[in-house]
FITI-816490 format. One record per atom (N, C-alpha, C): x, y, z; residue in three letters. Coordinates in pm, whole numbers, plus 32768, in hexadecimal, padded with zeros to 4 digits. Each point is the difference from the previous one (the first is absolute). Layout:
XYZAla;...
//
This chain:
6044A6536A57Met;803D803A7F88Met;7FA47FE87F89Met;7FE280687FB3Asn;7FA57FEE7F8FAsn;80487FC87F87Asn;7FB07FD77F9DGln;80377FC07F89Gln;806880567FB9Gln;7FE280827FF1Gln;805C80597FB9Gln;808A80038041Gln;80047FFC8084Asn;808080098046Asn;80507F7E7FF9Asn;7FC37F957FCEGln;80467F817FF1Gln;80397FEE7F74Gln;7FE5805E7FA5Ile;802B7FF17F76Ile;809980087FF6Ile;803B7F9B7FBCAla;80917FFB7FECAla;802680187F6FAla;7F9F7FF27FA4Leu;801C800C7F71Leu;7F85803A7FBBLeu;801780637FA9Val;7F9680347FA9Val;80287FE27F6FVal;7FA87FBB7FB9Val;80187FD97F76Val;7FA780557FA6Val;803E80547FADPhe;7FB7805C7FAAPhe;7FFF7FCF7F70Phe;7F8F80107FBCAsp;7FFB7FF37F6FAsp;804A80787FC4Asp;801A7FFA7F7DMet;8044806F7FBEMet;7F9D80577FB1Met;7FE47FDE7F80Ala;7FAE80587FABAla;7F77801A803DAla;7FE380808016Gly;7F7F80278037Gly;8000800D8097Gly;80637FC58041Thr;800980038093Thr;80748057802EThr;80787FE57FCDThr;807580508023Thr;803C80467F86Thr;7FDD7FD27F89Val;802D803E7F82Val;7F8580367FB8Val;8005807F7FD9Glu;7F8D803F7FBFGlu;7FD07FB07F88Glu;7F7C7FED7FFAAsp;7FC27FBB7F90Asp;7FD180687F9BAsp;805180137F96Gly;7FDB805F7F97Gly;7FC07FBE7F89Gly;7FD07F858013Gly;7FBF7FB87F93Gly;80617FBA7FA2Gly;80807FFA8027Gln;80647FC47FA7Gln;7FE67F6B7FE9Gln;7FD77FBA806AVal;7FEF7F6F7FF4Val;7F8B7FDC7FA3Val;7F8680338019Pro;7F947FDF7FA2Pro;801B80307F73Pro;804580727FF0Ala;802180327F7AAla;805F7F9F7FB9Ala;80627FCB804AAla;805D7F9F7FC5Ala;7FB87F7F7FDCAla;7FA87FD28058Phe;7FAE7F8A7FE0Phe;7FB380177F7EPhe;7FBB806F7FF7Ser;7FAC801C7F8BSer;805380047F81Ser;8076803F8006Ala;8053800F7F89Ala;80317F797FCCAla;80327FAB8059Val;80367F807FD0Val;7F907FA27FD2Val;7F8D80068042Leu;7F917FA97FD8Leu;7FC4802D7F7CLeu;7FFE80827FEAGlu;7FCE80347F80Glu;805A7FD37F8EGlu;808580008018Arg;805C7FD27F99Arg;7FEB7F6D7FDDArg;7FD47FB38063Gln;7FE77F717FEBGln;7F6F7FE47FD6Gln;7FB3806B7FF0Arg;7F717FF47FDCArg;7FB57FA78065Arg;801E801A807FLeu;7FBD7FBB806DLeu;7FA580648045Leu;7F7F7FFE7FE2Pro;7FA680648038Pro;7FEC7FEF8096Pro;8004806E8047Ile;7FE57FFF808FIle;7FCF80898028Ile;7F9E80038058Ser;7FC78080802BSer;8051803C8073Ser;7FEB80828014Ala;804280448070Ala;7FD57FC18084Ala;7F827FD58008Glu;7FCD7FC2807AGlu;80477F7C801CGlu;801B7FB37F97Glu;80447F808012Glu;80908016802EGlu;804380627FC8Ile;80888021802CIle;7FFE802E8091Ile;7F9F80538022His;7FF380338088His;7FF27F8E8065His;7FB57F997FDAAla;7FE87F8F805BAla;807F7FAF801AAla;8063800C7FA7Leu;807C7FB5800ELeu;806980488053Leu;7FE3807C802CArg;8063804E804AArg;80277FB78081Arg;80817FFD801CGly;80357FBB8075Gly;802F7F747FE2Gly;7FDB7FCC7F8BMet;80247F787FD9Met;808D7FFE7FC6Met;80437F8D8004Ser;807E7FEE7FB8Ser;7FEA80287F6FSer;805680577FCDLys;7FED80327F78Lys;80107F917F98Lys;805E7FA58016Arg;80107F907FA4Arg;7F847FA78002Arg;7FCE7FE48078Ala;7F887FAB800BAla;7F8780437FC1Ala;7FF480838012Ala;7F9080497FC5Ala;80057FF97F68Ala;807780157FC7Leu;800E7FFB7F6FLeu;7FE77F747FCALeu;802E7F9B8048Ala;7FE87F767FD6Ala;7F6A7FE37FFFAla;7FB980318064Gln;7F707FEB8009Gln;7FB780427F8BGln;8028807C7FE1Ile;7FC2804A7F90Ile;801F7FBB7F7CIle;807E7FD67FEFLeu;802A7FC07F84Leu;7FB17F7F7FE8Leu;7FF27FAF8067Glu;7FB97F817FF0Glu;7F6C80177FE2Glu;7FC88066803BLys;7F7480217FE2Lys;7FF180287F6ELys;805F80537FCFGly;7FF9802D7F75Gly;80197F927F9CGly;805C7FA48023Leu;80217F927FA5Leu;7F997F908005Leu;7FB97FF7806FGly;7FA17F928012Gly;80457F7C801AGly;807B80058031Arg;804D7F87801FArg;807080258061Arg;80457F9A8032Ser;807280198056Ser;807080417FB0Ser;80428063803BAla;807280417FC0Ala;807F7FB78026Ala;805B7FF37FA1Asn;807F7FBF8022Asn;805E8067803FAsn;80687FD28045Pro;8059805E8047Pro;803F80697FA5Pro;80227FDC7F86Asp;803D80627FA5Asp;7FA080717FE0Asp;7F817FDF7FEEGlu;7F9C80667FE2Glu;7FEF805F8076Glu;7FFA7FC98078Val;7FF280528078Val;807C80568014Val;80777FC57FEEAsn;807C804A8013Asn;800B80757F9FAsn;7FD87FEA7F83Ala;8008806A7F9CAla;7FA380738022Ala;7F867FDF802ALeu;7F9F80678024Leu;802E804C807BLeu;80377FB88062Phe;802E8040807APhe;8078805B7FE5Phe;805B7FD47FABAla;807480537FDEAla;7FD380817FBDAla;7F9B7FF77FA9Asp;7FCA80777FBFAsp;7FC2805D8068Asp;7FBA7FC88061Phe;7FC5804F806CPhe;806B80488051Phe;806B7FBA8023Gln;806B803E804FGln;803F80767FB4Gln;80167FED7F7FArg;8039806E7FAFArg;7FA180787FFDArg;7F807FE47FECGlu;7F9C806A7FF9Glu;7FF580498086Glu;80027FB4806CLeu;7FF3803D8085Leu;807A80578020Leu;80777FD07FDBAla;807A804E8019Ala;7FFA80867FB7Ala;7FCC80007F87Ile;7FF2807C7FB3Ile;7FA0805E8047Ile;7F907FCA8030Arg;7F9A80548040Arg;80298031808AArg;80557FB68044Tyr;8030802B8083Tyr;807380667FF7Tyr;804580037F8EGlu;807580587FF6Glu;7FDA8092801AGlu;803D80398065Gly;7FE7808B8023Gly;7F7D801B8047Gly;7FB47F958020Thr;7F7C8015803EThr;7FF57FC0808BThr;806A7FC0802FVal;7FF87FB7807FVal;800680618075Val;7FA07FF2805CAla;7FFD80548078Ala;7FC57FAF8073Ala;802E801F8079Glu;7FC67FBC8073Glu;7F7780398021Glu;7FAA7FB0803BVal;7F878035803DVal;802B805E8070Val;7FC480748007Ala;802A80668061Ala;800B7FC5808CAla;8075800F803BGly;80167FD48089Gly;80307F71800EGly;80127FB77F92Ala;80257F72800AAla;80897FEE8042Ala;806780427FCBAla;80877FEF8036Ala;8008802F8091Ala;7FB9806B801FAla;7FFE8032808AAla;7FBE7F9B805DAla;7F977FBF7FCECys;7FBC7F97804DCys;80607F8D801CCys;804A7FD47F9APhe;80617F958013Phe;80658026806DPhe;803280797FF8Ala;8067802D805EAla;7FCB80018090Ala;7F84802F8010Arg;7FC780038088Arg;7FEF7F738038Arg;7FD37FA37FADLeu;7FF07F75802ELeu;80867FC58027Leu;806580147FABArg;80837FC6801CArg;8040803F807CArg;7FE480818016Asn;803380418079Asn;7FC27FC5807EAsn;7F887FC77FF2Arg;7FBF7FBC8071Arg;80307F708010Arg;80577FD37FA7Gly;802F7F768006Gly;7FA97F9F7FB4Gly;7FA680347FADIle;7FA77FAC7FB0Ile;803D7FEC7F75Ile;80087F847FD4Lys;80347FE37F7CLys;7F9D802C7F94Lys;803580257F8BVal;7FAD802C7F90Val;80277FAF7F84Val;7F9B7FC87FBEAla;80187FB57F85Ala;7FA080307F94Ala;802C7FF37F83Leu;7FAA80177F8CLeu;7FE37F7A7FBFLeu;7F847FEE7FD2Asn;7FE07F8B7FAFAsn;7FAC802B7F89Asn;800C7FB97F91Thr;7FC4802F7F84Thr;7FEC7F907F9DThr;7F9F80137FA7Gly;7FED7FA27F92Gly;805F80187F8DGly;804F806C8004Phe;806580197F9APhe;80747F9D800FPhe;80447FE47F91Glu;807A7FB28006Glu;8076805A8023Glu;80717FC08024Arg;807180488038Arg;8034806F7FA4Arg;80037FE87F7DAla;803780657FA4Ala;7FB180828009Ala;7F7B7FF68005Thr;7FAC8077800AThr;801080418088Thr;80087FAF8068Val;800E80358088Val;8084804E800EVal;806B7FCB7FC8Asp;808180478007Asp;7FF780877FBBAsp;7FB780057F91Leu;7FEB807F7FB9Leu;7FBB8064805CLeu;7F987FD38045Leu;7FB68059805ALeu;8055802A8077Leu;80467FA2803ELeu;8052801F8074Leu;806F80627FDDLeu;803D7FED7F8CAsp;8069805D7FD3Asp;7FC8808C7FEEAsp;7F8C80087FC0Ala;7FC380837FE5Ala;7FDB80488081Ala;7FD97FB48066Leu;7FD6803B807FLeu;807380158062Leu;80737FC37FE4Gly;806F8006805FGly;7FEA7FA78077Gly;7FBA7F917FEBTrp;7FDC7FA4806DTrp;80527F808000Trp;806B7FF97FB3Gln;804A7F827FF7Gln;80437FD98083Gln;80338061804BThr;80457FDF807DThr;7FD58060806FThr;7FF57FC88078Gly;7FEA80528077Gly;7F7380338015Gly;7FA07FD57FAEVal;7F778034800CVal;7FA07F968034Val;800D7F857FCFVal;7FAE7F918031Val;805C7F8B8021Val;7FC97F9D8046Asp;80517F8E802CAsp;7FFC7F8A7FA1Asp;7F9A7FF87FACAla;7FF47F917FA2Ala;7FA180257F90Ala;80167FC37F8BVal;7FA780117F8DVal;7FE97F767FC4Val;7F817FD97FF1Val;7FDE7F7E7FC8Val;7FAE80157F82Val;80297FBF7F93Cys;7FC580187F7CCys;7FB07F887FCFCys;7FAC80197F9EGly;7FA57F9A7FCFGly;80447F867FC6Gly;807A800F7FCBAsp;80467F8E7FC5Asp;80517FB38068Asp;7FF28023807FGlu;804C7FBE806AGlu;7FA97FA58056Glu;7F837FEF7FDAVal;7FA57FA98049Val;7FB97FA27F9EVal;7FCF7F918035Lys;7FBE7F9D7FACLys;7F7C80327FC9Lys;7FB8804F804FAla;7F8080377FD5Ala;7FEF808B803BAla;7FCA805C7FB1Gly;7FE780878030Gly;7F7D800A804CGly;7FD7807A801EArg;7F8480178048Arg;7F897FC47FB3Arg;7F9C7FCC8046Pro;7FE780098091Pro;804A7F9B8057Pro;80597FAF7FC4Ala;80537FA98052Ala;805580558060Ala;80217FCB8074Pro;804680508066Pro;80987FFE7FF6Pro;80377FC77F95Tyr;808F7FE37FFETyr;8058807C7FFCTyr;7FD3806C7FBFLeu;804F807C8003Leu;8015802F808FLeu;7F987FF58050Ile;8007802A808CIle;805C7FA4804FIle;7FF17F7E7FEBPhe;80557FA18049Phe;809480137FDEPhe;801E801B7F81His;808B80187FD9His;803680818040His;7FAA8065800DAla;802A807A8044Ala;80207FE48093Ala;7FB17FA8803EMet;801C7FD9808AMet;80867FB8800AMet;80197FA47FA3Glu;807F7FB87FFEGlu;807580617FF2Glu;7FF080607FA4Ala;806D805D7FE2Ala;8020805D8074Ala;7F9D80198056Thr;8014805F806EThr;800A7FBB8089Thr;7FF77F7B8002Gly;80117FB6807CGly;7F8B8008805FGly;7F8880197FC9Val;7F8680058053Val;7FB67F7C7FEEVal;7FE87FB8806DSer;7FC77F7A7FF5Ser;7F6E7FF78029Ser;7FCE80658047Asp;7F767FFD8030Asp;7FA880547FA5Asp;7FA87FC27FB4Val;7FAD80497FA0Val;7FA380638044Val;7FE37FE88080Arg;7FAA805D804AArg;80468085801AArg;808480047FEFGln;804C807B8012Gln;801880497F7CGln;7FB57FD77F99Val;8010803B7F7BVal;7F8680547FDDVal;801A80767FC9Met;7F9880557FC4Met;801880037F6AMet;7F967FF07FB2Thr;800B80107F6FThr;7FB2807B7FD6Thr;803280437F97Val;7FC2807C7FD0Val;7FF97FFA7F67Val;7F87800E7FC8Gly;7FF37FFB7F6FGly;7F8380467FCFGly;7FFB80177F7BAsp;7F93804F7FC6Asp;7F9E7FAE7FAEAsp;80127F7B7FFBThr;7FA87FAF7FADThr;7FB97F938050Thr;7F977FCC7FC2Val;7FB77F8E8037Val;805F7F8C8019Val;80587FE47FA1Leu;805C7F8F800ELeu;806480168071Leu;8029807D8019Asp;8057801C8072Asp;7FBD7FD58083Asp;7F828026800FLeu;7FB87FDE807BLeu;7FE87F6A800ALeu;7FE37FC07F90Gln;7FEC7F6F8002Gln;80807FB78026Gln;807380327FCDAla;80807FC28021Ala;801F80118095Ala;7FE580778036Gly;80158016808FGly;7FAC7FA48055Gly;7F827FEE7FD8Tyr;7FA67FA58047Tyr;80337F717FF8Tyr;802A7FD67F88Asn;802F7F777FEDAsn;80817FE6804DAsn;804E806A8017Ala;807B7FF1804FAla;7FE37FFD8096Ala;7F8B80308028Gly;7FDD8003808EGly;80428071804CGly;801A80717FBCVal;804A806D8041Val;7FB0803E8072Val;804A8041805AGly;7FC080408073Gly;7FAA80757FD7Gly;803080547FA3Leu;7FB780747FCFLeu;800880057F68Leu;7F8D80107FC0Asn;7FF47FF97F6FAsn;7FC080837FD2Asn;8054805B7FCDVal;7FD7808B7FEAVal;7FEF801C7F6BVal;7F8F803B7FDCGly;7FEA802E7F77Gly;801280967FF7Gly;803D802F7F90Val;800E808F7FE9Val;7FB080277F84Val;7FD0807C8000Leu;7FA880307F96Leu;804B80557F9ALeu;80847FEF7FF8Ser;805380547FA9Ser;801A7FC17F78Ser;7FCC7F887FE8Gly;80257FB97F87Gly;7F8D7FCC7FAEGly;80097F817FDAAla;7FA97FC67F98Ala;7F6F7FF2802AAla;7FE77FD2807AHis;7F787FDC8027His;7FC680628067His;7F8180177FF3Gln;7FBB80628052Gln;7FC97FC28080Gln;7FD180588059Arg;7FCE7FD28082Arg;7F957F957FF3Arg;7FA280117FA3Ala;7F927FA07FF1Ala;80337F747FE3Ala;806D7FF67FB4Gln;80397F7D7FE2Gln;804E7FC98076Gln;804F80548040Leu;80547FD1806ELeu;7FAE7FDD807CLeu;7F9380488015Glu;7FAB7FE58075Glu;7FC87F737FFFGlu;7FF27FC57F8AGln;7FC57F7B7FF5Gln;80657F91801DGln;807F8025800FGln;80697F9E8018Gln;80277FFE8094Gln;803D7F92802EPro;802E7FFD808CPro;806A806A8017Pro;7FEF80508067His;80618069801FHis;7FF180298092His;8068803F8034Ser;7FF880368088Ser;7FE880967FFDSer;803980457F9AHis;7FF280917FF4His;7FFF80287F6DHis;7FBD806D7FE0Leu;800A80427F80Leu;80288091801BLeu;806C802E7FBEIle;802F80898013Ile;801780427F78Ile;800C80827FFFAla;800D80487F81Ala;80827FDD7FB9Ala;806F7FFB804ASer;80817FE27FC3Ser;80637FDB806DSer;80787FD87FD6Val;80667FDC8062Val;802780758058Val;7FE6807A7FD5Ala;801F80758052Ala;7FB27FFF8083Ala;7F917FB38004Glu;7FAD7FFA8079Glu;80207F878057Glu;80617FAF7FD9Leu;80187F828047Leu;802680168092Leu;8042806E8020Asp;8029801B808AAsp;7F8980008060Asp;7F8B80247FCDArg;7F8B80038058Arg;7FDF7F78803BArg;802C7F967FBCLeu;7FE37F798031Leu;805E7FD5806FLeu;80678052801APhe;805D7FE0806CPhe;7FEC805B8077Phe;
//
């Protein structure tokens, strides 16, 4: 039996992997940082894709301040980011073509499907509501504020395993569009670590990271089975 046929759980990233990336996240980052007069380049924001949004903002804030940021400062900046992102997502949320159909085919085969993301639960609920994915579409959703550390730490993946009752990491496939997604999959020791080219990072960047496959988008995932 090959590795693909042993898969019991597929853990998908959200923005750029299963949810269309229309540039809302970097635009929200830029807007809130500009208001705080915290200079950051588009390249620096790009490098943070896939990271916990709170952790990313804390990192940028501390760099700009030249000192450690206190929790109130981080919380205020993050709250501003969430408000800005909600405005930019309103009326613009769409699935990556074929994402929901991919989930359905996997679940019809008896394979569990989970979403994991660097977004906090409030933002994730906004996205799930807009997509109609709150019930009956996936088996679990794990958010950035529900783990001790975000990517490249493997905890989002481990929590998805806990939530779906899968105990063997070799039976897990992860799917994501960023360098940090692939690093998290590697750190978790998953059986298959798949990069997609539909989001933030391009083939040249993903090829340099540990991976089992690179595909154009989740619409092509069936080919791996």
